[in-house]
N, C-alpha and C positions, 0 to 999 in steps of 0.2 A: 592552440594549443594555453592562450589566456583565459578561454572557459573550463582549460580541465584541470586548470591550477588550484582558479576559482572554486570549482564544485567541487576538488578537496584539499582546504587551504588545511580544513583543520585534520589528514590522515596527514600531509609533508608535516604540517610540524609538531606533533604527536610525534613523528618518527624522528625527526632533526631532533630534538629533546633529548630521545631516549639515545641515538647515537652518542649525543656529544655530556651526557651521562657516561655512560658504558667505556667510552673513551680516557675522560676522567679516570674515572676508579683503572684499569689496564695503565695507564698514565701514573698513578702513587705507586699500582704494585711496583712496575718499572723502577720507579724512584727507590724506595724500601726502600729495595728486593739487589740496586746498585750500594746502594747506604749502607747493609750488611744488617740490615731487624730482617730480621722470618717474617711470613706472613701472617702464619699461626695464633698472634696475638699471646702465647701461652708462653710460661716460663720452658730451660733444655732439657733440664734437672733428667725429667720422667719422659721424654721423648726419643721416643725408639732410629727417627730421621735425623738428629745434630747432627751427626757428622756430613749429612748433606745439603743442609740449611748452613754450615757454619763447618767449611772444608778446612780454613787454616788455623780453624785448630787442631784438627793431626799432625801441620804440617815440625817436621822430626827441625830442635837447631839448627843454626846455620855451623857446619864443620869448621871452616873456615876460617871464624874472624874466631881468631886465638885472645882468648882470657887469662887476666894475670898470674905468673905462673906457667905461662901455657909452655912442653918444650918446644921448641921451634923444628925439632930434628938436627939439623946441621953438626951441632958440632959435638 
């Protein structure tokens, strides 16, 4: 077993470094997505997929919260 590791140390090292780089990229993408930042790095003004990146922008306002001057209906 040790002979195998000694013969393939270079390959194992390169594979480990590449694996760490890919894991760091994926982790950064997940964190950016959770923080609400898109993955493309451009503005959303002309993007056809803006509704998918920012679904909270298309939500309707909460109608249960009565604003000033709103009628409560029971009077």
